[in-house]
Steps between C-alpha positions, in 0.01 A plus 500: 500500500323158466296565823388838354402339171282238689304781641396625152481176303153373405359222307387593130236219438162586371351546847640861482181660376273414804808558735543862355136565536491385865819695567383829332146470654618421853765767482261767378259400759757546782619821351150647478412380847811635650484818297151570634606425848785746477342796324121489564418622863189290537703181415786614725257503790348176411854326476596657838168368654551158363863487629409641832217248543726211388735586791798562280756707704575849381187520296559868358847394377401157377194639311728726292769234478274217371304726263839623356622140466182404311553792269866452422520130487153479318645717232839319479301169482278625206823604317657162567812642673630282789172300473594250755599752774192713440275185496659401832423849660156500373437157616622590857264800501221277381572241769502762774161629370369146489597408858428828655178612322357262235480187694270669760239525221461122488194406730595294811409130558529380138608149404844488340382465138267815547770691657734413217252626243444820686873541504527499128222748469722746669701692231829493710512119428519563121752780550713257704478217244570730202802649690625153565478403136710819412757414756543167356456580120638848489381783271502322177637609159268799495675660801786733570662209682537311172680797344732542807571122485591500145740796558658332805543167289670698221724681744592164675569334166718788388695536828853343526497192730 
């Protein structure tokens, strides 16, 4: 039970308001992005084309799978349920997008400092950093994780040892 409780526990310091804003905004972004890729034919075609050009195996299956993951895990992240797990999945999706597509947008033959600045112009870099923060911090007190952790704590305190 302690292991399960650790999955849901989160700090309740004053940093929770910007943490909640980042969690909800990023979650809703992924939800909207994934939803559009799943249900809008033009976006489905664009997603399939992007995945095909990136050389990802089984592009037809992966396009639907990734878009569905963005939709589901984005919505759960916005709600703050299993925040760390959702952030991890969305971070992996963002890392794959960064390495297969986004890095190719950086012009070649740049010095390291200029390349680094271009890297952080890419939105995937921000998504990865926000996901990392959410993996470390959890969902905060304005999340469903907080409610679940409180219930698990009460259950653990009331259970016979």
